[in-house]
C-alpha positions in Angstrom: -170.5 189.1 51.0 -169.3 192.2 49.0 -171.0 193.5 45.9 -171.1 196.3 43.9 -174.8 195.7 43.6 -176.2 196.3 47.2 -179.4 194.8 46.5 -177.1 191.6 45.2 -174.8 192.0 48.2 -177.9 192.0 50.6 -179.4 189.3 49.1 -176.9 186.7 48.9 -175.4 188.0 52.8 -179.3 186.7 53.7 -178.6 183.4 52.7 -175.7 182.4 54.5 -175.9 184.9 57.3 -172.8 187.6 56.5 -173.0 190.8 57.0 -173.5 192.8 53.3 -170.7 195.3 51.9 -170.1 196.7 48.8 -166.3 198.0 49.3 -163.6 195.8 49.5 -162.0 198.8 51.8 -164.7 197.5 53.7 -163.7 193.9 54.9 -162.8 193.1 58.5 -159.0 192.5 58.7 -159.6 189.9 61.2 -160.6 187.8 58.3 -158.9 184.5 57.8 -159.2 184.3 54.0 -161.8 185.8 51.4 -163.0 183.8 48.1 -163.3 185.5 44.9 -166.0 184.5 42.8 -166.2 187.7 40.5 -166.0 187.6 36.4 -163.0 186.7 35.6 -161.8 190.5 33.8 -161.9 191.5 37.7 -160.0 188.4 39.2 -156.7 190.6 38.8 -157.7 193.4 40.3 -159.5 192.3 43.2 -157.7 189.5 44.1 -154.6 192.3 44.1 -156.3 194.4 46.7 -157.0 191.6 49.0 -153.6 190.2 49.3 -152.5 194.4 49.9 -154.3 193.8 52.4 -152.6 190.7 53.7 -155.6 188.5 53.2 -154.9 184.8 52.6 -157.3 184.4 48.7 -158.6 181.8 47.2 -159.9 182.8 43.5 -162.3 181.5 40.9 -160.7 180.1 37.3 -159.0 182.1 35.5 -156.4 183.7 37.9 -156.0 186.5 35.3 -156.9 186.6 31.5 -152.7 187.1 31.2 -149.9 186.3 32.0 -147.7 189.1 33.3 -150.7 189.7 35.8 -150.5 186.4 36.7 -146.8 186.1 38.0 -147.9 189.6 39.0 -149.7 188.2 41.6 -147.7 184.8 42.5 -145.2 187.2 43.5 -147.5 189.3 45.8 -148.7 186.7 47.4 -145.1 185.2 48.5 -144.2 188.8 49.3 -147.1 188.6 51.7 -146.4 185.3 52.8 -150.1 184.8 52.3 -151.9 181.7 50.4 -153.0 182.3 46.8 -155.1 179.5 45.5 -157.1 178.7 42.3 -159.7 177.0 41.7 -159.2 174.3 39.8 -162.4 172.1 41.3 -162.6 168.9 38.7 -159.3 167.7 40.2 -162.1 166.8 42.9 -164.4 165.4 41.4 -164.1 161.4 41.4 -164.2 159.8 37.7 -160.6 162.2 38.1 -159.7 160.8 41.5 -159.8 157.7 39.9 -158.1 157.9 36.8 -154.9 159.3 38.4 -155.3 155.7 40.0 -155.8 154.2 36.8 -153.4 155.9 34.6 -150.4 153.7 35.3 -152.1 150.5 33.6 -151.3 152.1 30.1 -148.0 152.4 31.2 -145.4 154.9 29.7 -147.5 158.0 28.0 -147.4 158.3 24.0 -150.6 160.4 23.5 -153.4 162.8 24.7 -156.6 163.7 23.0 -159.4 165.8 24.6 -162.9 167.1 23.5 -164.7 169.6 25.3 -168.5 171.2 24.3 -170.8 173.1 26.3 -173.7 174.9 25.3 -174.2 178.9 25.2 -177.8 179.9 25.5 -177.1 183.8 25.2 -179.0 185.4 28.7 -177.9 189.0 30.6 -176.0 187.3 33.4 -173.9 185.6 30.9 -172.7 187.8 28.3 -169.2 188.5 30.0 -168.5 184.9 28.6 -168.1 186.8 24.6 -164.8 188.6 26.3 -163.8 185.6 28.2 -163.2 182.5 25.4 -163.7 179.1 25.3 -160.4 178.3 26.3 -160.5 180.4 29.7 -164.2 179.5 30.5 -163.9 175.9 29.5 -161.2 174.0 28.8 -158.4 175.8 31.2 -160.0 172.8 33.3 -159.0 170.2 30.8 -155.4 171.8 30.3 -155.3 171.6 34.2 -156.7 168.0 34.5 -154.0 166.8 31.7 -151.0 167.9 34.0 -153.0 166.5 37.4 -153.1 163.4 35.7 -150.3 162.8 34.2 -147.5 165.8 35.7 -146.6 166.5 31.8 -147.1 170.1 31.8 -147.5 172.0 28.4 -144.8 172.8 26.2 -144.9 174.5 22.3 -147.9 174.4 20.7 -147.4 173.1 17.1 -150.6 174.0 15.6 -153.8 175.8 16.3 -157.0 177.0 14.8 -159.5 179.3 16.8 -163.2 179.4 15.7 -164.8 183.2 16.0 -167.7 181.7 14.0 -170.3 183.6 17.0 -168.2 187.0 16.2 -167.7 186.9 19.7 -164.8 189.1 20.8 -162.7 186.0 22.2 -163.1 183.1 20.6 -165.9 180.1 21.0 -164.2 176.8 19.5 -160.3 176.0 19.5 -158.4 173.3 18.0 -154.7 172.4 19.0 -151.5 170.4 18.8 -149.1 170.5 21.9 -146.2 169.3 22.5 -145.7 167.7 26.4 -142.1 166.5 26.1 -140.3 163.2 25.4 -142.7 162.4 22.6 -146.0 163.2 24.0 -148.5 165.0 22.4 -151.9 166.6 23.5 -155.0 167.4 20.7 -156.9 169.8 22.4 -160.1 170.6 21.0 -163.1 172.5 22.9 -166.4 174.6 21.8 -169.2 176.5 22.5 -172.7 174.5 20.6 -175.7 176.4 20.8 -178.5 173.4 20.2 -176.9 170.9 22.9 -177.4 170.3 26.3 -175.3 170.2 29.5 -176.1 167.0 31.6 -172.4 167.0 32.4 -170.8 165.1 29.9 -169.3 167.5 28.4 -165.5 166.8 28.2 -163.2 163.5 26.9 -160.1 162.5 28.1 -158.1 159.7 26.2 -154.5 159.3 27.1 -152.9 156.3 25.1 -149.6 154.1 26.3 -147.8 151.7 25.6 -149.7 149.2 27.1 -153.3 150.4 25.7 -155.1 153.5 26.8 -157.6 154.9 29.4 -160.6 156.9 28.2 -162.3 159.1 30.2 -165.9 160.3 29.7 -166.9 163.3 32.2 -168.7 162.2 34.9 -169.1 158.7 35.8 -167.2 156.1 33.1 -164.1 154.8 32.9 -163.1 152.6 29.3 -160.0 151.1 30.3 -158.4 149.0 27.1 -155.3 147.0 28.1 -154.2 143.6 27.7 -158.1 143.2 28.9 -161.3 145.6 28.0 -163.7 147.2 31.2 -165.5 149.4 31.9 -165.4 151.3 35.1 -168.3 152.9 36.7 -167.8 156.2 39.0 -170.3 157.2 41.7 -170.6 160.4 41.1 -172.2 161.4 44.2 -169.6 159.6 46.3 -168.5 162.0 48.7 -168.7 165.7 48.9 -169.1 168.1 46.3 -165.7 168.9 44.6 -166.4 172.7 45.4 -166.8 172.2 48.6 -163.2 169.7 48.9 -161.6 172.3 47.0 -162.7 175.2 49.6 -161.5 172.7 52.4 -158.5 172.0 51.3 -157.2 176.0 50.6 -158.3 175.9 54.5 -156.2 173.1 55.2 -153.1 174.9 53.6 -154.1 178.5 55.3 -154.2 176.5 59.0 -150.2 175.3 58.4 -152.7 171.3 58.1 -151.3 170.9 54.0 -149.7 172.1 51.3 -151.5 174.3 48.8 -152.1 172.2 45.3 -154.0 174.6 43.5 -151.3 177.5 43.4 -151.1 180.6 41.2 -148.1 178.6 39.4 -150.6 176.1 37.8 -152.8 179.0 37.2 -149.7 181.0 35.5 -148.5 177.9 33.2 -152.6 177.3 32.2 -152.8 181.1 30.7 -149.2 180.7 29.7 -150.8 177.7 27.3 -154.2 179.7 26.3 -151.9 183.0 25.3 -149.7 180.7 23.4 -152.5 178.9 21.1 -154.3 182.1 20.5 -151.0 183.8 19.1 -150.3 180.3 16.9 -154.2 180.3 16.0 -154.3 183.8 15.1 -151.0 184.6 13.2 
């Protein structure tokens, strides 16, 4: 366990029987992999230092906060022959696994709508959120899930509005329309709110197809409206935690048992989208 705060490093290390350190350079060279869970602004320098030392690295999202740094880390991992994984853990949540199975039922995709809202209650440990913004902290998951569910990647940003009503360095909310190719567009929207609660019901994704639509209501409900109407209830407690599953997936990639699907390329693609939405909305 490495943390610049020695007391915090010690308290967390004691919980999991690890050694408490305050410097990355003190990490043992025989480690198989390192997990990075710092605030986002520190991801790039920490991941870069770890890759340069020859470690496999798993980093929480976002990998970086600009495209150039993300591409550099992607290149460095390939150069060193190391796995670099990114924490898109919502791919492992039962509702999105089930939704991926059901997508073919709506036929050829026509359009997509996402809505994300989460509470923001100011706390000393969460002040960094103001410097990261709603897209990197909240909706990068939504953006990634679109590609996970449909296999489509974002293209040109057709419209964007950025919300700064909270007076943060970065946006507290946004709305955008994005071209996903072959005539498919996505309306993406997300925001922080001060007078709401968090109960995992923070995200809906609606996919409209030629045969009907599917509305995914996190964490446990999928509405299917095709030649019939039905509601699919998903057991959110099914199997292991999504956090555990993503780490096990990365472990297997490191061991050569499976391909890493939580790639730096995926993270860079999402960073490109966020930069484009900001650029279009702040002209």
